[in-house]
C-alpha positions in Angstrom: 8.0 -4.8 9.7 4.4 -4.1 9.3 2.8 -1.1 11.2 -0.7 -1.5 12.4 -2.9 1.5 13.7 -5.5 0.4 16.2 -8.4 2.9 15.8 -12.1 3.5 16.6 -14.3 5.7 18.8 -13.6 5.7 22.4 -14.1 2.7 24.7 -14.2 -0.1 22.0 -11.1 -1.9 23.5 -8.2 -0.2 21.0 -6.3 -0.1 24.4 -6.9 -3.9 25.4 -6.1 -4.9 22.2 -2.6 -2.9 21.9 -2.0 -4.5 25.1 -2.1 -8.3 23.8 -0.3 -7.2 21.0 2.6 -5.7 22.5 2.5 -8.7 25.2 2.6 -6.4 28.3 0.5 -3.7 29.9 1.7 -0.6 28.4 -1.6 1.4 27.7 -4.0 2.1 30.7 -7.2 0.2 30.3 -10.4 1.2 31.8 -14.1 1.4 31.1 -14.1 5.2 31.2 -14.2 6.7 27.5 -11.3 8.7 26.2 -8.7 7.2 28.9 -6.1 7.4 25.7 -5.2 10.8 24.3 -1.9 10.5 22.6 -0.7 7.8 20.1 2.0 5.6 21.4 3.9 2.8 19.5 5.3 -0.4 20.6 6.9 -3.6 19.2 5.0 -7.1 19.4 4.4 -10.0 17.3 1.1 -12.0 16.2 2.2 -15.8 16.3 5.4 -15.8 13.9 5.4 -12.3 12.6 6.9 -9.3 14.0 4.9 -6.3 14.2 4.7 -2.7 15.3 1.5 -2.0 17.0 0.2 1.9 17.2 -2.5 2.8 19.8 -4.5 5.7 19.1 -6.6 8.2 20.7 -10.3 7.8 20.5 -11.8 9.3 17.2 -13.8 12.5 18.1 -16.3 14.5 16.1 -14.4 17.6 17.1 -12.4 19.7 15.0 -11.7 22.6 17.5 -8.7 23.2 19.8 -10.5 21.5 22.8 -9.0 18.8 24.3 -11.2 16.5 21.6 -10.1 17.9 18.9 -6.2 17.7 19.9 -6.9 14.0 20.6 -8.4 13.6 16.8 -5.3 15.7 15.4 -3.0 13.1 17.6 -5.0 10.2 15.9 -4.6 11.5 12.4 -0.9 12.0 13.0 -0.8 8.2 14.0 -2.7 7.0 11.0 -0.1 8.8 8.6 2.4 6.6 10.0 0.4 3.1 9.5 0.9 0.7 6.9 -2.7 -0.6 7.3 -5.6 0.2 9.7 -7.6 -2.0 12.4 -10.7 -0.2 12.5 -12.5 -1.6 16.0 -16.1 -1.3 16.5 -18.2 -2.8 19.9 -19.8 -6.0 19.0 -22.1 -5.3 21.9 -23.3 -2.0 21.0 -23.5 -2.6 17.3 -22.7 0.0 14.8 -23.5 3.5 16.1 -23.8 6.7 13.8 -20.2 7.4 15.4 -18.8 4.4 13.6 -20.5 5.1 10.2 -19.1 8.5 10.4 -15.5 7.5 11.2 -16.0 4.6 8.4 -16.8 7.3 6.0 -13.6 9.0 7.3 -11.2 5.9 6.7 -12.5 5.3 3.3 -10.7 8.6 2.6 -7.6 7.9 3.7 -6.4 5.5 1.1 -5.1 2.9 3.6 -6.1 -0.7 3.7 -9.0 -1.0 6.7 -9.5 -4.4 8.5 -12.8 -4.2 10.3 -12.6 -5.8 14.0 -15.9 -6.5 15.8 -14.7 -6.5 19.6 -16.0 -7.5 22.8 -17.4 -10.7 21.1 -17.1 -13.2 23.8 -20.9 -14.0 23.6 -22.7 -14.8 20.8 -25.8 -13.9 22.3 -24.9 -10.4 22.9 -23.0 -10.1 20.0 -24.7 -11.2 17.1 -26.7 -8.3 16.0 -23.4 -6.1 16.1 -21.4 -8.8 13.6 -24.6 -8.5 11.2 -24.5 -5.0 11.2 -20.8 -4.7 10.8 -21.2 -5.7 6.9 -23.0 -2.1 6.4 -19.9 -0.5 6.7 -18.6 -1.7 3.6 -14.9 -3.3 4.9 -15.8 -6.6 3.8 -15.9 -9.8 6.4 -15.3 -8.5 9.8 -12.7 -9.8 12.2 -14.6 -11.5 15.3 -12.7 -11.2 18.5 -12.4 -10.6 22.4 -9.3 -9.0 22.9 -9.6 -9.1 26.7 -10.6 -13.3 26.1 -7.8 -14.0 23.7 -10.4 -14.8 21.2 -10.0 -14.5 17.6 -6.2 -13.6 17.2 -5.8 -16.6 14.7 -8.7 -14.7 12.3 -6.7 -11.9 12.8 -3.4 -13.3 11.7 -5.2 -14.5 8.5 -6.6 -11.0 7.7 -3.3 -9.6 8.0 -1.3 -12.2 6.2 -1.3 -10.9 3.1 0.1 -7.7 4.1 2.8 -9.1 6.1 6.4 -8.2 4.2 7.0 -11.0 1.5 10.9 -11.7 2.9 10.4 -15.3 2.0 9.8 -16.6 -1.7 6.7 -18.3 -1.4 6.4 -22.0 -2.6 3.9 -23.5 -5.1 1.0 -23.4 -2.4 1.4 -19.7 -1.4 2.7 -20.5 1.6 6.2 -19.5 3.0 8.5 -22.1 4.9 7.9 -19.6 8.1 4.3 -20.0 7.5 4.0 -23.5 6.9 6.2 -24.3 10.4 2.3 -22.9 11.9 0.1 -25.7 13.2 -2.6 -26.4 10.3 -5.4 -25.8 13.0 -4.6 -22.8 15.0 -8.0 -23.1 16.6 -6.4 -26.0 18.6 -3.7 -24.1 20.0 -3.8 -23.9 23.9 -2.7 -21.1 25.8 -2.9 -18.1 23.2 -1.2 -15.9 25.1 2.3 -17.6 24.7 2.1 -16.9 21.0 1.8 -13.3 21.4 5.0 -12.0 22.8 7.4 -8.7 22.6 10.2 -9.0 20.6 13.7 -7.6 22.2 15.8 -5.4 19.8 18.6 -6.7 18.6 21.2 -3.8 18.7 24.9 -4.1 19.7 23.9 -1.1 22.7 20.7 -0.7 24.4 19.1 2.8 24.0 19.3 5.0 27.1 16.0 5.5 28.8 15.1 9.1 29.9 11.9 9.6 32.1 10.4 13.2 32.2 8.6 13.6 35.4 7.3 16.4 37.5 4.1 18.2 39.1 1.0 18.7 36.8 1.5 21.7 34.0 5.0 22.3 34.4 5.8 21.8 30.7 6.9 17.8 30.5 5.3 17.4 27.1 6.3 20.2 25.8 9.7 19.4 26.6 9.2 16.3 24.8 8.3 18.0 22.0 10.9 20.5 22.0 13.8 17.7 22.0 12.1 15.7 19.4 11.2 19.3 17.1 7.7 17.9 16.5 4.4 18.1 18.0 4.5 14.3 19.3 2.3 14.3 22.4 -0.6 16.7 23.4 -0.1 20.0 24.9 -2.2 22.7 26.5 -3.0 25.0 29.3 -5.2 22.2 31.3 -3.5 20.0 34.0 -3.3 16.5 33.7 -3.5 16.3 29.8 -1.1 13.2 29.9 -2.1 9.9 31.1 -0.3 7.3 29.7 3.5 7.4 29.8 4.2 7.5 26.1 7.5 6.3 25.1 9.5 7.6 22.1 12.5 6.5 20.3 15.4 9.4 19.6 18.9 9.8 18.6 21.3 12.2 19.7 24.8 12.6 18.3 24.7 8.8 17.0 23.4 7.5 20.6 19.9 6.1 20.8 17.5 7.1 23.6 13.9 6.2 24.4 12.0 9.3 25.8 9.5 8.8 28.2 6.7 11.6 29.0 4.7 10.7 32.3 1.7 12.1 33.7 2.0 14.7 36.5 2.5 13.5 40.0 0.3 15.1 42.8 0.4 14.0 46.5 -1.7 10.9 47.2 -4.1 12.6 49.4 -5.1 14.6 46.5 -5.7 11.8 43.8 -9.0 10.7 44.2 -9.8 9.4 40.6 -9.2 6.0 39.3 -7.7 7.1 36.1 -5.4 9.5 37.7 -4.1 6.7 40.2 -3.4 4.8 37.4 -1.2 7.4 35.6 0.4 7.8 38.8 1.4 4.2 39.0 2.4 4.4 35.3 4.6 7.3 36.2 6.3 5.9 38.8 6.9 2.7 36.9 8.5 4.6 34.4 10.9 6.1 36.8 11.9 3.0 38.2 13.0 1.6 34.7 14.5 4.9 33.7 18.1 5.1 33.7 17.9 9.1 33.7 15.3 11.2 35.1 14.6 14.8 34.1 12.5 16.1 36.9 10.9 19.4 35.5 9.6 22.2 37.9 8.3 25.5 37.1 10.7 28.4 37.5 7.9 30.6 39.0 7.3 28.0 42.0 10.6 25.8 42.0 11.3 23.2 44.4 7.7 22.9 46.3 7.2 20.3 48.7 5.9 18.0 46.1 8.9 18.6 43.9 11.3 17.6 46.7 8.9 14.5 47.2 9.5 13.5 43.6 13.0 14.2 43.7 13.5 12.1 47.0 11.7 9.2 45.3 14.1 9.3 42.3 17.0 9.4 44.4 15.7 6.6 46.7 15.3 4.3 43.1 18.8 5.4 42.5 18.3 6.7 39.2 20.6 9.4 37.7 18.6 12.8 38.6 18.9 16.1 36.6 16.8 19.1 37.2 15.0 21.0 34.4 13.8 24.2 35.5 11.2 25.1 32.8 9.4 28.5 31.7 12.4 30.5 32.2 11.6 33.1 29.8 8.8 34.2 32.2 11.0 35.0 35.2 12.3 38.8 35.3 14.7 38.7 37.9 16.8 36.1 36.9 19.9 36.4 38.9 17.8 36.6 42.2 15.6 33.6 41.3 19.2 31.7 40.2 20.6 32.4 43.5 17.3 31.1 45.1 17.2 28.2 43.1 20.7 27.3 44.1 20.0 27.6 47.8 16.8 25.3 47.6 18.6 22.5 45.6 21.6 22.7 48.3 19.8 22.3 51.3 16.3 20.7 50.3 18.2 17.7 48.4 21.0 18.1 50.7 21.7 14.2 50.7 23.3 14.4 47.0 25.7 17.1 46.5 25.9 18.7 43.1 22.7 17.8 41.5 22.9 19.1 38.0 20.1 21.4 36.9 19.7 23.6 33.7 17.1 26.7 33.2 15.1 26.2 30.0 12.2 27.4 28.0 10.7 24.4 26.6 7.9 26.3 24.7 10.9 28.2 23.0 13.2 25.4 22.6 16.0 27.5 24.5 18.8 25.6 26.7 17.5 22.1 25.6 21.2 21.0 24.4 22.6 22.5 27.6 20.1 20.5 29.6 21.1 16.9 27.9 24.8 17.7 28.1 24.3 17.7 31.8 22.0 14.7 31.7 24.8 12.6 30.0 27.7 14.2 32.2 25.3 12.7 35.3 24.8 9.5 33.6 28.6 9.1 32.8 29.0 9.8 36.7 26.1 7.0 37.3 28.0 4.6 35.6 31.3 5.5 37.4 33.7 2.6 38.4 36.7 2.8 40.8 39.5 0.6 40.9 39.8 -1.7 44.2 43.6 -0.8 44.9 43.3 2.9 44.7 40.0 2.6 47.0 42.1 1.1 49.3 44.9 3.3 49.7 42.3 6.1 49.8 40.6 4.2 52.8 44.2 3.9 54.6 44.5 7.5 54.1 41.0 8.3 55.6 41.2 6.3 58.7 44.8 7.8 59.3 43.1 11.1 59.2 40.0 10.6 61.1 40.0 7.1 62.8 36.5 5.6 63.5 35.6 5.9 67.2 36.9 3.5 69.8 34.7 0.4 70.7 35.1 -0.6 74.5 38.4 1.0 74.6 39.6 -0.9 71.3 39.8 0.3 67.6 37.1 0.0 65.1 39.3 -1.1 62.3 38.2 -0.2 58.6 39.5 -3.7 57.0 38.4 -3.3 53.2 36.4 -1.5 50.6 35.5 -2.3 47.1 32.8 -1.1 44.6 30.4 -4.0 44.3 28.5 -2.3 41.2 27.3 1.1 39.2 24.3 2.9 38.6 23.8 4.1 40.9 27.8 3.6 42.4 27.7 1.2 45.4 30.5 0.3 47.6 31.2 -2.3 50.5 33.2 -1.4 53.5 34.1 -4.2 55.6 34.7 -3.0 59.6 35.7 -4.9 62.6 32.2 -3.8 64.3 30.1 -2.9 61.8 27.2 -2.3 64.3 29.0 0.3 66.3 30.2 2.1 63.3 27.9 5.6 63.8 26.1 7.2 61.0 28.5 9.9 61.4 31.5 8.1 60.3 29.4 6.7 57.4 28.6 10.2 56.1 32.6 10.9 56.5 33.2 7.9 54.0 30.8 8.8 51.8 31.5 12.7 51.7 35.1 11.4 51.0 34.4 9.2 48.1 32.0 11.8 46.4 35.0 14.7 46.7 38.1 12.6 45.8 36.5 10.4 43.3 34.3 13.1 41.6 30.9 11.4 42.3 28.9 14.2 42.6 25.3 14.5 41.5 24.0 11.0 41.7 23.1 8.6 44.5 25.7 6.9 46.1 25.3 3.9 48.6 27.5 2.5 51.5 27.2 -1.0 52.9 28.7 -2.0 56.0 30.0 -5.4 56.1 31.4 -7.8 59.0 34.6 -9.1 58.5 35.3 -12.3 59.4 36.9 -13.6 62.7 39.8 -16.0 61.8 39.6 -17.4 65.3 35.7 -18.0 65.4 
């Protein structure tokens, strides 16, 4: 599969093109320059060809340890993984000195470069930019407007010599697969229908793990420690991560997708539009994950915002594991550990037995322990209990503590079954469901957790009305 890196200076439309080729909105797009900071990768397709597309941060003329310098390092790491480079310039602005500088840089990379002049939906505003692009020395440019679905056919033909030659070409130089494409691609209607995401054909889908938390608690450092490489940007500044970055990983023969997210602050403190979009991206990552690792700072664990994030994860029904980071900086560890246990027990009392691990992402310590607990929680989250055993258990629970009487009559517990996993969800049929008090529901839930070992994950109990045979 051809790996294509989309590169260029900030705000030329790289992320817009990336989203179009990926077939869905994965990268945050805004007119503000420098929104993308880490490179990200996704599978997509261009007409009949599967591709792997890499979005990169804008190339910056900075070589120090500033945020811009670290963005440049991330971009260079992405270029090393690509088979071919799409160099994007803005057709409205024409060729800038920064474009010329980076064109010289790309010529030294010893990789094929295709020049793309983007934002060319209007001939009046882009003609000068198209003419100037020839001076960069990359041959005929591909004229596009990624936002308006213009020029994808030209991009296809520019990339075609680089696609894998899996099918033997016929005497006309076209494979059978390519011959099935329409002769006049310009005549195609609804171009977006031809740009789509290819699902991986794997026997077992990867487990998605989202790494979330407040800003500057070490989420990106934890991702790098898990992968044992400098995959995403880190630093002392809060709010470095903006996009939710997904990275594939294999642990003990099992495939995972790790998602690094932007820090979540209180809504009242979010005034910046980019931060708002980043927060929405983080909440979406929680919703789509199976396991969520909530990273906290060991110096200030379980602050009000930590509890609110944990509550959101529980409400979404995800498998929650807490990582107490920066443990290497704690001096009175036994006292702090007791305080953390107390806070987790009382602040998150709706779920008993939440798994947590003390780690140092910076030093890479206790990462295996964290993942062991995450997988334990995942197994509990997928737990299924047989209906026969559940109803014998229900009969025993009712004999020990019957439901309160309603108008002098018994409110019988008729039947219970598990209707789904992830999280474990049970349906209980009762004679008079509206009269069953919350305290008795908690009695049933606590009994399920205790007797069937369902600690540490959300558990849902749905009360149903029994049918009246005489109605």
